[in-house]
N, CA and C atoms of all chains as a GROMACS GRO file, in nm:
protein
  621
    1MET      N    1   6.847   3.447  -5.285
    1MET     CA    2   6.724   3.487  -5.355
    1MET      C    3   6.689   3.381  -5.460
    2SER      N    4   6.568   3.388  -5.512
    2SER     CA    5   6.523   3.283  -5.601
    2SER      C    6   6.599   3.288  -5.734
    3ASP      N    7   6.620   3.175  -5.789
    3ASP     CA    8   6.694   3.162  -5.913
    3ASP      C    9   6.596   3.173  -6.030
    4ALA      N   10   6.625   3.265  -6.122
    4ALA     CA   11   6.532   3.289  -6.232
    4ALA      C   12   6.520   3.166  -6.322
    5SER      N   13   6.621   3.078  -6.317
    5SER     CA   14   6.617   2.961  -6.404
    5SER      C   15   6.532   2.849  -6.343
    6ASP      N   16   6.489   2.867  -6.218
    6ASP     CA   17   6.400   2.768  -6.157
    6ASP      C   18   6.273   2.756  -6.239
    7THR      N   19   6.243   2.635  -6.280
    7THR     CA   20   6.118   2.618  -6.355
    7THR      C   21   6.006   2.580  -6.260
    8GLN      N   22   6.044   2.517  -6.147
    8GLN     CA   23   5.944   2.471  -6.053
    8GLN      C   24   5.943   2.560  -5.930
    9VAL      N   25   5.840   2.639  -5.916
    9VAL     CA   26   5.825   2.720  -5.796
    9VAL      C   27   5.723   2.649  -5.708
   10THR      N   28   5.767   2.610  -5.591
   10THR     CA   29   5.676   2.542  -5.499
   10THR      C   30   5.571   2.641  -5.450
   11PRO      N   31   5.457   2.592  -5.405
   11PRO     CA   32   5.354   2.683  -5.352
   11PRO      C   33   5.408   2.767  -5.236
   12ILE      N   34   5.493   2.708  -5.153
   12ILE     CA   35   5.550   2.782  -5.040
   12ILE      C   36   5.638   2.896  -5.090
   13ARG      N   37   5.722   2.866  -5.190
   13ARG     CA   38   5.809   2.970  -5.244
   13ARG      C   39   5.725   3.080  -5.309
   14ALA      N   40   5.620   3.041  -5.377
   14ALA     CA   41   5.532   3.142  -5.438
   14ALA      C   42   5.468   3.229  -5.330
   15PHE      N   43   5.433   3.167  -5.219
   15PHE     CA   44   5.375   3.242  -5.106
   15PHE      C   45   5.476   3.343  -5.051
   16ILE      N   46   5.600   3.299  -5.033
   16ILE     CA   47   5.705   3.388  -4.980
   16ILE      C   48   5.726   3.506  -5.076
   17GLU      N   49   5.740   3.473  -5.204
   17GLU     CA   50   5.763   3.579  -5.303
   17GLU      C   51   5.647   3.678  -5.306
   18GLY      N   52   5.527   3.624  -5.295
   18GLY     CA   53   5.408   3.710  -5.294
   18GLY      C   54   5.406   3.801  -5.172
   19ALA      N   55   5.438   3.744  -5.056
   19ALA     CA   56   5.436   3.823  -4.931
   19ALA      C   57   5.537   3.936  -4.938
   20VAL      N   58   5.655   3.905  -4.990
   20VAL     CA   59   5.762   4.004  -4.997
   20VAL      C   60   5.729   4.112  -5.101
   21ARG      N   61   5.661   4.072  -5.206
   21ARG     CA   62   5.626   4.164  -5.314
   21ARG      C   63   5.507   4.253  -5.275
   22ASP      N   64   5.411   4.194  -5.206
   22ASP     CA   65   5.284   4.263  -5.184
   22ASP      C   66   5.281   4.354  -5.061
   23HIS      N   67   5.380   4.342  -4.974
   23HIS     CA   68   5.383   4.427  -4.854
   23HIS      C   69   5.510   4.511  -4.854
   24ASP      N   70   5.494   4.638  -4.820
   24ASP     CA   71   5.612   4.726  -4.809
   24ASP      C   72   5.710   4.670  -4.706
   25VAL      N   73   5.655   4.629  -4.594
   25VAL     CA   74   5.739   4.577  -4.486
   25VAL      C   75   5.677   4.445  -4.439
   26VAL      N   76   5.757   4.340  -4.444
   26VAL     CA   77   5.707   4.211  -4.399
   26VAL      C   78   5.810   4.145  -4.309
   27LEU      N   79   5.762   4.092  -4.198
   27LEU     CA   80   5.850   4.027  -4.100
   27LEU      C   81   5.813   3.879  -4.089
   28PHE      N   82   5.907   3.793  -4.127
   28PHE     CA   83   5.889   3.650  -4.103
   28PHE      C   84   5.939   3.624  -3.962
   29MET      N   85   5.851   3.575  -3.878
   29MET     CA   86   5.880   3.569  -3.734
   29MET      C   87   5.823   3.442  -3.672
   30LYS      N   88   5.865   3.418  -3.547
   30LYS     CA   89   5.807   3.308  -3.471
   30LYS      C   90   5.694   3.365  -3.386
   31GLY      N   91   5.574   3.319  -3.414
   31GLY     CA   92   5.456   3.374  -3.348
   31GLY      C   93   5.396   3.485  -3.433
   32VAL      N   94   5.302   3.555  -3.375
   32VAL     CA   95   5.236   3.666  -3.446
   32VAL      C   96   5.274   3.795  -3.374
   33PRO      N   97   5.260   3.910  -3.445
   33PRO     CA   98   5.305   4.037  -3.384
   33PRO      C   99   5.249   4.062  -3.244
   34ASP      N  100   5.123   4.025  -3.220
   34ASP     CA  101   5.065   4.045  -3.086
   34ASP      C  102   5.116   3.946  -2.983
   35GLN      N  103   5.173   3.837  -3.030
   35GLN     CA  104   5.221   3.734  -2.939
   35GLN      C  105   5.343   3.661  -2.996
   36PRO      N  106   5.457   3.730  -2.998
   36PRO     CA  107   5.578   3.666  -3.050
   36PRO      C  108   5.618   3.548  -2.961
   37GLN      N  109   5.673   3.443  -3.025
   37GLN     CA  110   5.709   3.322  -2.951
   37GLN      C  111   5.859   3.312  -2.929
   38CYS      N  112   5.930   3.421  -2.952
   38CYS     CA  113   6.074   3.417  -2.942
   38CYS      C  114   6.123   3.559  -2.914
   39GLY      N  115   6.225   3.570  -2.831
   39GLY     CA  116   6.274   3.702  -2.791
   39GLY      C  117   6.326   3.786  -2.906
   40PHE      N  118   6.386   3.721  -3.004
   40PHE     CA  119   6.443   3.795  -3.117
   40PHE      C  120   6.332   3.850  -3.207
   41SER      N  121   6.228   3.769  -3.228
   41SER     CA  122   6.112   3.817  -3.304
   41SER      C  123   6.044   3.930  -3.228
   42ALA      N  124   6.031   3.914  -3.096
   42ALA     CA  125   5.966   4.017  -3.014
   42ALA      C  126   6.041   4.149  -3.024
   43LEU      N  127   6.172   4.141  -3.026
   43LEU     CA  128   6.255   4.262  -3.034
   43LEU      C  129   6.228   4.340  -3.163
   44VAL      N  130   6.222   4.269  -3.274
   44VAL     CA  131   6.202   4.337  -3.402
   44VAL      C  132   6.060   4.397  -3.408
   45VAL      N  133   5.962   4.325  -3.357
   45VAL     CA  134   5.825   4.378  -3.351
   45VAL      C  135   5.823   4.508  -3.270
   46GLN      N  136   5.891   4.506  -3.155
   46GLN     CA  137   5.897   4.625  -3.069
   46GLN      C  138   5.958   4.744  -3.141
   47ILE      N  139   6.065   4.719  -3.213
   47ILE     CA  140   6.133   4.827  -3.284
   47ILE      C  141   6.044   4.884  -3.393
   48LEU      N  142   5.979   4.796  -3.471
   48LEU     CA  143   5.891   4.843  -3.578
   48LEU      C  144   5.773   4.921  -3.521
   49ASP      N  145   5.717   4.871  -3.410
   49ASP     CA  146   5.606   4.941  -3.344
   49ASP      C  147   5.652   5.078  -3.294
   50HIS      N  148   5.771   5.080  -3.237
   50HIS     CA  149   5.826   5.204  -3.183
   50HIS      C  150   5.841   5.310  -3.293
   51LEU      N  151   5.886   5.265  -3.410
   51LEU     CA  152   5.904   5.358  -3.522
   51LEU      C  153   5.771   5.392  -3.589
   52GLY      N  154   5.667   5.317  -3.556
   52GLY     CA  155   5.537   5.338  -3.619
   52GLY      C  156   5.531   5.285  -3.761
   53VAL      N  157   5.602   5.176  -3.785
   53VAL     CA  158   5.602   5.113  -3.917
   53VAL      C  159   5.491   5.010  -3.923
   54GLU      N  160   5.406   5.022  -4.025
   54GLU     CA  161   5.304   4.919  -4.046
   54GLU      C  162   5.370   4.802  -4.117
   55PHE      N  163   5.348   4.681  -4.065
   55PHE     CA  164   5.411   4.566  -4.129
   55PHE      C  165   5.321   4.444  -4.125
   56ALA      N  166   5.348   4.353  -4.217
   56ALA     CA  167   5.280   4.224  -4.217
   56ALA      C  168   5.368   4.125  -4.143
   57GLY      N  169   5.310   4.054  -4.048
   57GLY     CA  170   5.384   3.951  -3.976
   57GLY      C  171   5.346   3.814  -4.030
   58VAL      N  172   5.445   3.734  -4.066
   58VAL     CA  173   5.419   3.599  -4.112
   58VAL      C  174   5.478   3.501  -4.010
   59ASN      N  175   5.392   3.418  -3.955
   59ASN     CA  176   5.434   3.324  -3.851
   59ASN      C  177   5.489   3.196  -3.914
   60VAL      N  178   5.622   3.180  -3.904
   60VAL     CA  179   5.683   3.063  -3.968
   60VAL      C  180   5.654   2.934  -3.889
   61LEU      N  181   5.611   2.949  -3.765
   61LEU     CA  182   5.579   2.830  -3.686
   61LEU      C  183   5.450   2.763  -3.734
   62ALA      N  184   5.375   2.837  -3.816
   62ALA     CA  185   5.249   2.782  -3.865
   62ALA      C  186   5.271   2.674  -3.971
   63ASN      N  187   5.391   2.670  -4.029
   63ASN     CA  188   5.414   2.578  -4.140
   63ASN      C  189   5.562   2.540  -4.146
   64GLU      N  190   5.590   2.415  -4.127
   64GLU     CA  191   5.729   2.368  -4.120
   64GLU      C  192   5.803   2.392  -4.253
   65GLU      N  193   5.731   2.376  -4.364
   65GLU     CA  194   5.793   2.395  -4.496
   65GLU      C  195   5.832   2.542  -4.515
   66LEU      N  196   5.743   2.629  -4.469
   66LEU     CA  197   5.770   2.774  -4.475
   66LEU      C  198   5.892   2.808  -4.390
   67ARG      N  199   5.897   2.751  -4.270
   67ARG     CA  200   6.006   2.778  -4.177
   67ARG      C  201   6.141   2.742  -4.239
   68GLU      N  202   6.144   2.635  -4.318
   68GLU     CA  203   6.269   2.596  -4.383
   68GLU      C  204   6.295   2.676  -4.510
   69ASP      N  205   6.190   2.697  -4.591
   69ASP     CA  206   6.214   2.759  -4.722
   69ASP      C  207   6.250   2.907  -4.710
   70ILE      N  208   6.204   2.974  -4.606
   70ILE     CA  209   6.239   3.116  -4.591
   70ILE      C  210   6.390   3.129  -4.572
   71LYS      N  211   6.451   3.028  -4.510
   71LYS     CA  212   6.596   3.031  -4.488
   71LYS      C  213   6.671   3.013  -4.620
   72ALA      N  214   6.619   2.927  -4.707
   72ALA     CA  215   6.681   2.906  -4.837
   72ALA      C  216   6.659   3.028  -4.926
   73PHE      N  217   6.541   3.085  -4.917
   73PHE     CA  218   6.504   3.202  -4.999
   73PHE      C  219   6.603   3.315  -4.981
   74SER      N  220   6.640   3.342  -4.857
   74SER     CA  221   6.725   3.458  -4.827
   74SER      C  222   6.870   3.420  -4.802
   75ASP      N  223   6.900   3.287  -4.804
   75ASP     CA  224   7.034   3.242  -4.766
   75ASP      C  225   7.068   3.296  -4.627
   76TRP      N  226   6.975   3.280  -4.535
   76TRP     CA  227   6.989   3.333  -4.399
   76TRP      C  228   6.934   3.227  -4.304
   77PRO      N  229   7.014   3.180  -4.209
   77PRO     CA  230   6.974   3.058  -4.137
   77PRO      C  231   6.879   3.079  -4.019
   78THR      N  232   6.846   3.204  -3.990
   78THR     CA  233   6.767   3.226  -3.868
   78THR      C  234   6.642   3.310  -3.892
   79ILE      N  235   6.553   3.304  -3.795
   79ILE     CA  236   6.430   3.381  -3.788
   79ILE      C  237   6.447   3.475  -3.668
   80PRO      N  238   6.405   3.598  -3.668
   80PRO     CA  239   6.323   3.667  -3.769
   80PRO      C  240   6.403   3.716  -3.891
   81GLN      N  241   6.327   3.749  -3.996
   81GLN     CA  242   6.383   3.809  -4.116
   81GLN      C  243   6.293   3.924  -4.158
   82LEU      N  244   6.356   4.039  -4.178
   82LEU     CA  245   6.278   4.158  -4.215
   82LEU      C  246   6.305   4.196  -4.361
   83TYR      N  247   6.195   4.219  -4.434
   83TYR     CA  248   6.204   4.261  -4.574
   83TYR      C  249   6.136   4.397  -4.589
   84VAL      N  250   6.206   4.487  -4.658
   84VAL     CA  251   6.151   4.620  -4.683
   84VAL      C  252   6.151   4.644  -4.834
   85LYS      N  253   6.033   4.671  -4.888
   85LYS     CA  254   6.017   4.696  -5.033
   85LYS      C  255   6.086   4.587  -5.115
   86GLY      N  256   6.062   4.464  -5.077
   86GLY     CA  257   6.112   4.351  -5.155
   86GLY      C  258   6.255   4.312  -5.128
   87GLU      N  259   6.323   4.386  -5.041
   87GLU     CA  260   6.464   4.360  -5.016
   87GLU      C  261   6.484   4.302  -4.876
   88PHE      N  262   6.569   4.201  -4.867
   88PHE     CA  263   6.602   4.144  -4.736
   88PHE      C  264   6.692   4.241  -4.660
   89LEU      N  265   6.648   4.283  -4.545
   89LEU     CA  266   6.724   4.381  -4.467
   89LEU      C  267   6.815   4.313  -4.365
   90GLY      N  268   6.766   4.208  -4.302
   90GLY     CA  269   6.849   4.139  -4.204
   90GLY      C  270   6.766   4.074  -4.096
   91GLY      N  271   6.836   4.023  -3.995
   91GLY     CA  272   6.771   3.961  -3.880
   91GLY      C  273   6.774   4.055  -3.761
   92ALA      N  274   6.754   3.997  -3.643
   92ALA     CA  275   6.738   4.079  -3.522
   92ALA      C  276   6.862   4.165  -3.492
   93ASP      N  277   6.982   4.109  -3.509
   93ASP     CA  278   7.103   4.186  -3.477
   93ASP      C  279   7.114   4.310  -3.565
   94ILE      N  280   7.090   4.290  -3.694
   94ILE     CA  281   7.104   4.401  -3.790
   94ILE      C  282   6.996   4.505  -3.767
   95VAL      N  283   6.872   4.460  -3.743
   95VAL     CA  284   6.764   4.554  -3.717
   95VAL      C  285   6.793   4.634  -3.590
   96ARG      N  286   6.842   4.565  -3.487
   96ARG     CA  287   6.874   4.634  -3.362
   96ARG      C  288   6.984   4.738  -3.384
   97GLU      N  289   7.087   4.699  -3.457
   97GLU     CA  290   7.198   4.792  -3.483
   97GLU      C  291   7.151   4.913  -3.564
   98MET      N  292   7.070   4.887  -3.667
   98MET     CA  293   7.024   4.997  -3.753
   98MET      C  294   6.925   5.088  -3.681
   99PHE      N  295   6.851   5.030  -3.587
   99PHE     CA  296   6.761   5.112  -3.506
   99PHE      C  297   6.843   5.200  -3.412
  100GLY      N  298   6.944   5.139  -3.349
  100GLY     CA  299   7.026   5.208  -3.251
  100GLY      C  300   7.097   5.329  -3.308
  101ASN      N  301   7.144   5.319  -3.432
  101ASN     CA  302   7.220   5.431  -3.488
  101ASN      C  303   7.136   5.519  -3.581
  102GLY      N  304   7.005   5.496  -3.582
  102GLY     CA  305   6.915   5.583  -3.658
  102GLY      C  306   6.899   5.546  -3.806
  103GLU      N  307   6.978   5.448  -3.851
  103GLU     CA  308   6.975   5.411  -3.993
  103GLU      C  309   6.840   5.355  -4.037
  104LEU      N  310   6.775   5.284  -3.945
  104LEU     CA  311   6.650   5.216  -3.983
  104LEU      C  312   6.542   5.318  -4.018
  105LYS      N  313   6.534   5.422  -3.936
  105LYS     CA  314   6.434   5.526  -3.960
  105LYS      C  315   6.463   5.596  -4.093
  106THR      N  316   6.589   5.625  -4.116
  106THR     CA  317   6.630   5.690  -4.242
  106THR      C  318   6.597   5.603  -4.361
  107LEU      N  319   6.626   5.474  -4.347
  107LEU     CA  320   6.601   5.381  -4.457
  107LEU      C  321   6.452   5.373  -4.490
  108MET      N  322   6.369   5.367  -4.386
  108MET     CA  323   6.224   5.361  -4.408
  108MET      C  324   6.178   5.487  -4.482
  109ALA      N  325   6.229   5.601  -4.437
  109ALA     CA  326   6.191   5.728  -4.500
  109ALA      C  327   6.238   5.730  -4.646
  110ASP      N  328   6.363   5.688  -4.668
  110ASP     CA  329   6.419   5.688  -4.804
  110ASP      C  330   6.338   5.598  -4.897
  111LYS      N  331   6.288   5.488  -4.843
  111LYS     CA  332   6.214   5.393  -4.926
  111LYS      C  333   6.066   5.428  -4.933
  112GLY      N  334   6.029   5.538  -4.870
  112GLY     CA  335   5.890   5.583  -4.877
  112GLY      C  336   5.794   5.503  -4.793
  113VAL      N  337   5.844   5.442  -4.685
  113VAL     CA  338   5.756   5.371  -4.593
  113VAL      C  339   5.704   5.471  -4.491
  114PRO      N  340   5.572   5.487  -4.481
  114PRO     CA  341   5.519   5.586  -4.387
  114PRO      C  342   5.542   5.544  -4.241
  115LEU      N  343   5.578   5.642  -4.158
  115LEU     CA  344   5.597   5.617  -4.016
  115LEU      C  345   5.485   5.688  -3.940
  116HIS      N  346   5.408   5.611  -3.865
  116HIS     CA  347   5.297   5.668  -3.788
  116HIS      C  348   5.344   5.692  -3.646
  117THR      N  349   5.415   5.800  -3.626
  117THR     CA  350   5.462   5.825  -3.490
  117THR      C  351   5.351   5.890  -3.409
  118ALA      N  352   5.339   5.842  -3.287
  118ALA     CA  353   5.230   5.888  -3.200
  118ALA      C  354   5.255   6.032  -3.157
  119MET      N  355   8.548   2.820  -2.052
  119MET     CA  356   8.472   2.819  -2.178
  119MET      C  357   8.429   2.676  -2.210
  120GLY      N  358   8.304   2.659  -2.249
  120GLY     CA  359   8.253   2.524  -2.277
  120GLY      C  360   8.306   2.469  -2.409
  121ALA      N  361   8.275   2.344  -2.436
  121ALA     CA  362   8.328   2.276  -2.554
  121ALA      C  363   8.275   2.338  -2.683
  122VAL      N  364   8.148   2.375  -2.684
  122VAL     CA  365   8.089   2.433  -2.805
  122VAL      C  366   8.152   2.568  -2.834
  123ALA      N  367   8.166   2.650  -2.730
  123ALA     CA  368   8.227   2.782  -2.746
  123ALA      C  369   8.371   2.770  -2.794
  124GLU      N  370   8.441   2.671  -2.742
  124GLU     CA  371   8.580   2.649  -2.780
  124GLU      C  372   8.590   2.612  -2.928
  125THR      N  373   8.500   2.525  -2.974
  125THR     CA  374   8.499   2.488  -3.116
  125THR      C  375   8.468   2.609  -3.203
  126MET      N  376   8.373   2.690  -3.158
  126MET     CA  377   8.337   2.809  -3.235
  126MET      C  378   8.456   2.904  -3.244
  127ARG      N  379   8.527   2.920  -3.131
  127ARG     CA  380   8.642   3.010  -3.129
  127ARG      C  381   8.747   2.963  -3.230
  128LYS      N  382   8.775   2.834  -3.230
  128LYS     CA  383   8.876   2.780  -3.323
  128LYS      C  384   8.835   2.802  -3.468
  129LYS      N  385   8.708   2.775  -3.498
  129LYS     CA  386   8.661   2.791  -3.636
  129LYS      C  387   8.667   2.937  -3.681
  130LEU      N  388   8.628   3.027  -3.592
  130LEU     CA  389   8.628   3.169  -3.628
  130LEU      C  390   8.771   3.220  -3.644
  131GLU      N  391   8.860   3.174  -3.560
  131GLU     CA  392   9.001   3.216  -3.572
  131GLU      C  393   9.060   3.169  -3.703
  132LYS      N  394   9.025   3.046  -3.739
  132LYS     CA  395   9.077   2.990  -3.864
  132LYS      C  396   9.019   3.062  -3.985
  133ALA      N  397   8.890   3.090  -3.981
  133ALA     CA  398   8.822   3.148  -4.098
  133ALA      C  399   8.855   3.296  -4.117
  134PHE      N  400   8.873   3.370  -4.008
  134PHE     CA  401   8.879   3.516  -4.022
  134PHE      C  402   9.004   3.581  -3.962
  135ALA      N  403   9.091   3.508  -3.897
  135ALA     CA  404   9.207   3.567  -3.829
  135ALA      C  405   9.167   3.698  -3.760
  136PRO      N  406   9.072   3.692  -3.669
  136PRO     CA  407   9.015   3.816  -3.614
  136PRO      C  408   9.115   3.895  -3.530
  137THR      N  409   9.098   4.028  -3.532
  137THR     CA  410   9.178   4.116  -3.447
  137THR      C  411   9.109   4.132  -3.312
  138ARG      N  412   8.982   4.092  -3.306
  138ARG     CA  413   8.909   4.092  -3.180
  138ARG      C  414   8.805   3.981  -3.187
  139LEU      N  415   8.793   3.903  -3.082
  139LEU     CA  416   8.694   3.796  -3.081
  139LEU      C  417   8.644   3.772  -2.939
  140GLU      N  418   8.516   3.794  -2.919
  140GLU     CA  419   8.456   3.766  -2.787
  140GLU      C  420   8.337   3.675  -2.808
  141ILE      N  421   8.336   3.566  -2.735
  141ILE     CA  422   8.223   3.474  -2.741
  141ILE      C  423   8.162   3.465  -2.602
  142THR      N  424   8.036   3.500  -2.592
  142THR     CA  425   7.967   3.498  -2.464
  142THR      C  426   7.856   3.395  -2.468
  143ASP      N  427   7.850   3.313  -2.366
  143ASP     CA  428   7.742   3.215  -2.353
  143ASP      C  429   7.626   3.280  -2.278
  144ASP      N  430   7.516   3.304  -2.351
  144ASP     CA  431   7.398   3.370  -2.291
  144ASP      C  432   7.293   3.269  -2.246
  145SER      N  433   7.328   3.142  -2.247
  145SER     CA  434   7.226   3.038  -2.226
  145SER      C  435   7.149   3.055  -2.096
  146ASP      N  436   7.217   3.105  -1.992
  146ASP     CA  437   7.150   3.123  -1.863
  146ASP      C  438   7.027   3.213  -1.873
  147LYS      N  439   7.036   3.312  -1.963
  147LYS     CA  440   6.925   3.406  -1.978
  147LYS      C  441   6.804   3.341  -2.045
  148HIS      N  442   6.825   3.224  -2.103
  148HIS     CA  443   6.717   3.161  -2.181
  148HIS      C  444   6.671   3.030  -2.121
  149LYS      N  445   6.710   3.004  -1.996
  149LYS     CA  446   6.669   2.878  -1.932
  149LYS      C  447   6.519   2.861  -1.940
  150GLY      N  448   6.477   2.742  -1.980
  150GLY     CA  449   6.334   2.713  -1.983
  150GLY      C  450   6.267   2.756  -2.112
  151HIS      N  451   6.337   2.836  -2.195
  151HIS     CA  452   6.278   2.875  -2.324
  151HIS      C  453   6.293   2.761  -2.424
  152ALA      N  454   6.220   2.774  -2.533
  152ALA     CA  455   6.237   2.679  -2.643
  152ALA      C  456   6.381   2.686  -2.691
  153GLY      N  457   6.444   2.573  -2.713
  153GLY     CA  458   6.578   2.572  -2.768
  153GLY      C  459   6.687   2.571  -2.662
  154ALA      N  460   6.652   2.604  -2.538
  154ALA     CA  461   6.752   2.601  -2.432
  154ALA      C  462   6.780   2.455  -2.397
  155ARG      N  463   6.906   2.423  -2.374
  155ARG     CA  464   6.942   2.285  -2.344
  155ARG      C  465   6.993   2.274  -2.202
  156GLU      N  466   6.982   2.154  -2.148
  156GLU     CA  467   7.049   2.124  -2.022
  156GLU      C  468   7.199   2.147  -2.042
  157GLY      N  469   7.262   2.211  -1.946
  157GLY     CA  470   7.406   2.230  -1.957
  157GLY      C  471   7.446   2.353  -2.036
  158GLY      N  472   7.345   2.429  -2.084
  158GLY     CA  473   7.374   2.556  -2.152
  158GLY      C  474   7.434   2.536  -2.290
  159GLU      N  475   7.514   2.635  -2.332
  159GLU     CA  476   7.580   2.635  -2.463
  159GLU      C  477   7.480   2.625  -2.578
  160SER      N  478   7.367   2.693  -2.564
  160SER     CA  479   7.268   2.696  -2.672
  160SER      C  480   7.252   2.836  -2.731
  161HIS      N  481   7.278   2.939  -2.648
  161HIS     CA  482   7.261   3.078  -2.692
  161HIS      C  483   7.394   3.152  -2.675
  162PHE      N  484   7.442   3.212  -2.782
  162PHE     CA  485   7.571   3.280  -2.777
  162PHE      C  486   7.565   3.419  -2.839
  163THR      N  487   7.656   3.503  -2.793
  163THR     CA  488   7.682   3.629  -2.862
  163THR      C  489   7.827   3.628  -2.908
  164VAL      N  490   7.847   3.663  -3.033
  164VAL     CA  491   7.982   3.670  -3.089
  164VAL      C  492   8.011   3.813  -3.133
  165VAL      N  493   8.118   3.869  -3.081
  165VAL     CA  494   8.166   3.999  -3.128
  165VAL      C  495   8.298   3.972  -3.198
  166ILE      N  496   8.304   4.005  -3.326
  166ILE     CA  497   8.422   3.970  -3.403
  166ILE      C  498   8.463   4.088  -3.491
  167GLU      N  499   8.594   4.113  -3.490
  167GLU     CA  500   8.648   4.218  -3.575
  167GLU      C  501   8.758   4.155  -3.660
  168SER      N  502   8.747   4.174  -3.791
  168SER     CA  503   8.844   4.112  -3.881
  168SER      C  504   8.854   4.194  -4.010
  169ALA      N  505   8.975   4.197  -4.065
  169ALA     CA  506   8.996   4.266  -4.193
  169ALA      C  507   8.915   4.198  -4.304
  170ALA      N  508   8.876   4.072  -4.281
  170ALA     CA  509   8.797   4.000  -4.382
  170ALA      C  510   8.661   4.065  -4.406
  171PHE      N  511   8.617   4.150  -4.312
  171PHE     CA  512   8.485   4.213  -4.326
  171PHE      C  513   8.491   4.350  -4.391
  172ALA      N  514   8.611   4.397  -4.421
  172ALA     CA  515   8.625   4.530  -4.482
  172ALA      C  516   8.556   4.533  -4.617
  173GLY      N  517   8.474   4.632  -4.638
  173GLY     CA  518   8.405   4.649  -4.765
  173GLY      C  519   8.292   4.551  -4.788
  174VAL      N  520   8.257   4.473  -4.687
  174VAL     CA  521   8.148   4.376  -4.698
  174VAL      C  522   8.026   4.431  -4.624
  175GLY      N  523   7.911   4.424  -4.685
  175GLY     CA  524   7.788   4.474  -4.622
  175GLY      C  525   7.753   4.392  -4.500
  176ARG      N  526   7.667   4.447  -4.412
  176ARG     CA  527   7.645   4.378  -4.284
  176ARG      C  528   7.568   4.247  -4.300
  177VAL      N  529   7.483   4.239  -4.400
  177VAL     CA  530   7.412   4.112  -4.422
  177VAL      C  531   7.512   4.003  -4.462
  178ASP      N  532   7.604   4.039  -4.553
  178ASP     CA  533   7.702   3.939  -4.598
  178ASP      C  534   7.804   3.906  -4.489
  179ARG      N  535   7.838   4.005  -4.406
  179ARG     CA  536   7.929   3.978  -4.294
  179ARG      C  537   7.870   3.870  -4.204
  180GLN      N  538   7.741   3.887  -4.174
  180GLN     CA  539   7.677   3.790  -4.086
  180GLN      C  540   7.662   3.654  -4.154
  181ARG      N  541   7.638   3.658  -4.286
  181ARG     CA  542   7.631   3.532  -4.361
  181ARG      C  543   7.764   3.458  -4.350
  182MET      N  544   7.875   3.531  -4.362
  182MET     CA  545   8.008   3.470  -4.354
  182MET      C  546   8.027   3.399  -4.220
  183VAL      N  547   7.988   3.467  -4.113
  183VAL     CA  548   8.003   3.407  -3.978
  183VAL      C  549   7.911   3.286  -3.965
  184ASN      N  550   7.786   3.302  -4.011
  184ASN     CA  551   7.692   3.190  -4.003
  184ASN      C  552   7.743   3.068  -4.079
  185LYS      N  553   7.806   3.092  -4.194
  185LYS     CA  554   7.857   2.980  -4.275
  185LYS      C  555   7.973   2.911  -4.203
  186ALA      N  556   8.060   2.992  -4.142
  186ALA     CA  557   8.174   2.933  -4.070
  186ALA      C  558   8.126   2.846  -3.955
  187LEU      N  559   8.010   2.880  -3.900
  187LEU     CA  560   7.957   2.808  -3.784
  187LEU      C  561   7.833   2.725  -3.819
  188ALA      N  562   7.822   2.689  -3.947
  188ALA     CA  563   7.700   2.620  -3.994
  188ALA      C  564   7.672   2.492  -3.915
  189GLU      N  565   7.779   2.416  -3.886
  189GLU     CA  566   7.759   2.289  -3.814
  189GLU      C  567   7.704   2.313  -3.674
  190GLU      N  568   7.757   2.414  -3.607
  190GLU     CA  569   7.711   2.443  -3.471
  190GLU      C  570   7.567   2.492  -3.474
  191LEU      N  571   7.535   2.576  -3.576
  191LEU     CA  572   7.398   2.629  -3.586
  191LEU      C  573   7.298   2.519  -3.619
  192ALA      N  574   7.344   2.418  -3.690
  192ALA     CA  575   7.255   2.306  -3.724
  192ALA      C  576   7.244   2.209  -3.606
  193GLY      N  577   7.335   2.223  -3.510
  193GLY     CA  578   7.337   2.130  -3.397
  193GLY      C  579   7.299   2.197  -3.266
  194PRO      N  580   7.398   2.213  -3.176
  194PRO     CA  581   7.367   2.255  -3.040
  194PRO      C  582   7.326   2.402  -3.026
  195VAL      N  583   7.371   2.486  -3.121
  195VAL     CA  584   7.350   2.629  -3.102
  195VAL      C  585   7.213   2.670  -3.157
  196HIS      N  586   7.130   2.718  -3.068
  196HIS     CA  587   6.993   2.755  -3.105
  196HIS      C  588   6.987   2.900  -3.150
  197ALA      N  589   7.068   2.986  -3.088
  197ALA     CA  590   7.062   3.128  -3.121
  197ALA      C  591   7.201   3.188  -3.113
  198LEU      N  592   7.231   3.269  -3.212
  198LEU     CA  593   7.362   3.331  -3.220
  198LEU      C  594   7.344   3.478  -3.257
  199SER      N  595   7.383   3.566  -3.165
  199SER     CA  596   7.384   3.709  -3.195
  199SER      C  597   7.522   3.744  -3.246
  200ILE      N  598   7.526   3.814  -3.360
  200ILE     CA  599   7.655   3.842  -3.421
  200ILE      C  600   7.675   3.992  -3.439
  201SER      N  601   7.791   4.040  -3.396
  201SER     CA  602   7.832   4.175  -3.429
  201SER      C  603   7.967   4.163  -3.498
  202ALA      N  604   7.967   4.182  -3.630
  202ALA     CA  605   8.090   4.164  -3.708
  202ALA      C  606   8.131   4.297  -3.767
  203SER      N  607   8.257   4.333  -3.748
  203SER     CA  608   8.304   4.460  -3.801
  203SER      C  609   8.445   4.446  -3.856
  204ALA      N  610   8.488   4.548  -3.929
  204ALA     CA  611   8.625   4.554  -3.978
  204ALA      C  612   8.703   4.650  -3.890
  205PRO      N  613   8.833   4.629  -3.874
  205PRO     CA  614   8.912   4.719  -3.789
  205PRO      C  615   8.901   4.863  -3.838
  206GLY      N  616   8.886   4.952  -3.744
  206GLY     CA  617   8.881   5.095  -3.777
  206GLY      C  618   8.746   5.142  -3.829
  207ALA      N  619   8.651   5.048  -3.845
  207ALA     CA  620   8.519   5.087  -3.898
  207ALA      C  621   8.428   5.134  -3.786
   0.00000   0.00000   0.00000
């Protein structure tokens, strides 16, 4: 996570912090939710859609600096990355595991994220 | 087992003294995708059980594995699925 002693916040880092702060659920992914460019990103989109979670998708392929800085931001070397209410939840493996055992749905409910189930 | 998988196995054994370790090369499933290499060894699944993960949250468990394999992730390995657990958990 960002170091409070940092005096220089790059525009990219400010963008990341803003995205994580301003959206209840935000997914940094390869591609866009309607057209993921990677199987792992596609998997997380599918799970969120299945649960009826509204989320903001940020395409890291759109900006090389973003693609690198998101990894430093979370100390996590891979994409996708899911954030819920400002907190880093994990990547595809963790989201898949938490979906499989029901934890993800519980967590969304606990954090007050509305689920629009069909 | 390929050379990359063998290196990963050695590093994981050294770092975590696992009670269970399975490394699967999934590269065949990703042929032709971005990041897939000729000769495979680009996509792996690691299932690891070690006492080192006891009391550690799942995000940090995965960070530990990623750090142990940082060189491989920066090089030939494009994707790594990790399932890390503690014995009896």
